[in-house]
N, C-alpha and C positions, 0 to 999 in steps of 0.2 A: 504493499500499499504506499503511495507516494506521501512524503512529509507535507504538512500544511505550514503556511507561513502567511503573516499579514505585513502590510505596508506596501510601498511602492516598488521596493527593490527585492530581488530574489535573494536567498540565503547565499553566502559566499561559499565557493566550492572548496570546503575544508577536506583535508584528507581523511578517508575514512578507514576504520579499522577493518582489516581484511577479515573475510568470514573464515571460520573454522573449516578445514578440509573435510570432506565427507568421510563418515566412519567406513572403514574397510567391510566388505561384505563378510558375513558370518556363514561362510560356505558349509561348514559341518554343522552348523545350527539348522540351517534350512534343509539340508539333506536328511538330517536325523528326524526332523519334524514331519516331513513328507513320508518317510519310511513308517513311522508310527501311525499315520493316517492312512496306510494301507498300500503305499506305493513302494512295494517290496522289490520291485525290479530297478529302482533309482541307481544311477551310477554317477560318480564324481570323475570328472577328467583331471588327471594328474599330469602336469608338464614338468619335466626337469631338464635344465639346459643341457646336460651331456648325453641324454638318451631319448629325447623325443617326448612323446606322451602316450598314455595308456589309461583305460578305464578301470576305476576302483568300484565294485559293488558296495553299496551302502550297507547291505546285509552283513558284510565282513566285520563292521563294527559292533554287530549285535550277536556275534557268535557265542555258542554255549561252550562250556569247557570240553565237551566231546568233539566239538568242531575245531578246537584250537590246535595248532601244530605242536609237536613234541616238545619243542624248546619253550614255548610258553606254559605248557603243563609242568615242565621241570621248574621253571621260574616260580610258578605258583607253590610248587612243593618246598621251595628253598625259603619262602617267606616264613617269618615268625614274628610274634608280638604285635606290636602297633605298626600298622603299614600305611606308607604314604604312596599313592599311585599317581605318577606324574605324566601329564598328557593323556589323561584318562579316557577321553572320547566319550563314547556312549555308555561307558561303565562295566563292560563286560568282565574284565579282570577284577575290578572292585566287587562286583556282585558275586563272583566264583569265590572270592575270599571271605566275603561276609557269610556265605553259605557254610563255610568251615569254622565259622565262629570268631574270625578277626575283627578287630576295630580297624576300619579302613576309611582314610581321608583320601579324597579323589579331586585333583586339581586339573583344570583345563583353561586355556586363555579364551575358548569360546563360550560366549553366554549361553548360546543355544544348547551346546553340548552339556553345560552344567545344569540347565533346565531339565533336559532329557535324563540325565543321571537322577536328579531329584524325583521326577516323575516315575522312574523305574525302581526307586527304593534304596539308592545308594545313601548310606547313612550321613556322611560328612562331605558333600559336593561343595567345592570353593572355586569361584572364578578368580584365578590369580596367575600371574607369570611366576614361574618357579624362583626366580632370582629375588622376588619381592615377598616370597611367602616366608612367614616368620614363626608358624606353630612348630614347636620343638618336641623332643622326646620320642622320636620314632625310632623302632628297632629295625625296620626294613623300609628302604626306598626302592620304588620299582619303576624302571624305564624300559618299557616294551615298545614293540613297533618301532625299533631303532631310536627309541625316546631320547638318547644322549645327543641326537642331532640338534636339539635346542641350543647346544653350545656354539654351534655354527663354525667354530674354527678351535685350533689347539689351545690358544689362550684362553677361549671361552670355556673350553673343557676344564682348564685348571681353576677357573672362577666357579664353575659348577660343582666341582668336587670339594672346593674349599667352603662354599656355601652348604653343601650337603653334609659335611662333616659337622657343622654347627647344628644341624637338625637332628643328629643321630645320637642315641645313647651309646655308651661305652660298650664295645662289642658289637654295635650295630652294622648293618651292611647294606650295600647298594648292588641291586641286580640289574644288569645292563644288557640289552641286546643291541648288536650293530653288525655291520658288514664291511668287509675289506674290499674296496672298489678297485684295487690294483689290478684284478683281472681284466678290467675294462680296457686296459692300456696295453695289454699283451699282444704282440705281433704274432704272426704265423710261425715264425721261427723260434718262438718262446721268449724272445727279448721283450723289454718293457720300454715303451716309448712314452714318457710323460710330457705334458704341454709345457712350453716354456713359462717362465714367471715364478713368482715366489708363493703362490697359493698352494696350500696343501692339497693333495689329489682327491681327498675325500670330501671337500667342500663343493657344495652344489646349490643351485637356485631352483626352488620349487614354485609353481603356481598352481592353484586349485580353481576349477571352474564347475559350475552346476546350473543347469537350466539357462545357459547362455550367459551367466553372470560370471565375471572373473574377479577372483580375490587378488590381493596385491601379491607380488613375488615376494618371497622369504627365503632366507639363507638357512641352510641345514648342513649337517656334517655327518658323515660316515666314517668312523674311526677304526683304524686297524688296531689289533690287539696289543702289538708292540708299544705303540704311542699310548694306548689307553693305560697299560700296565705301568709303563715309565712314569707318566704323569700321577697316577694313583699313588705309586710309591713315594714320590716327591710330596704328595699331600697326605701322607700318614697311613694310607690304607695298604692292606695286604691283598694283592690281586690273585684271582684263580680262574682260569677258563673252565667252564664246567660243560660246555657243549660246543661243538664246531660242526656246522652243517655242510651239506655237499654244494650249496649255492653260494659259499664264502661268507655266510653268516654265522655268528657265534653268541653264545651267551656267557657273560663273565659275572663273577661275584667279587666285589670290593668290600673288605671287611675291616673295621677299625679294631685295635687291640683292646682287649678287655681292661 
């Protein structure tokens, strides 16, 4: 609505405060809401800068324990005490752990995902960035679906582990799933050809789209076990690889001394 003024002269052309940029689309929140309303064949388009795009069925976020891959079931078996599920999505891991009697807190930066978890019965869903989350005294921190990727780079991984250490009890642990992307740079003769530059080869850029709506690009990281274990030791954790898959993914546990 145009501003009103009185008098013979129009108002001076003062510099206006710029409008806030639009909020990024909550791709996960929209997709989860559609799924719960019956659109069970919904898919999210996932674009990654080094590998093109693929479709991710929204139903994958609602899988039951029986539908989870072996490494996720192993991760759930390793949890103990009070658990924080980081990047919890629609809450499938949190709900599975609650059924086993654990107290589970589940955080995600997607408001829609948190609403979905709340509606599905997750006990403590919180909309929060992990690096700003301050609740303490957890026995287990869970980072599944390549959850350590929120670190974005190796320096960020160090920050992540230092922050995680402050949330854990003595003897507490972190369970992390990731993938070593080195295989993507392997030549036919077996040699490795990495791109020029100083960026770690596990750093990628994602973009999610749903129903023709694009989310903002965001950085992510897949970390090899060598770098993960080395940084974990620097941050006071004892690393242990507990599963290595055929597709270069792995599951690791990082535990604090008692």
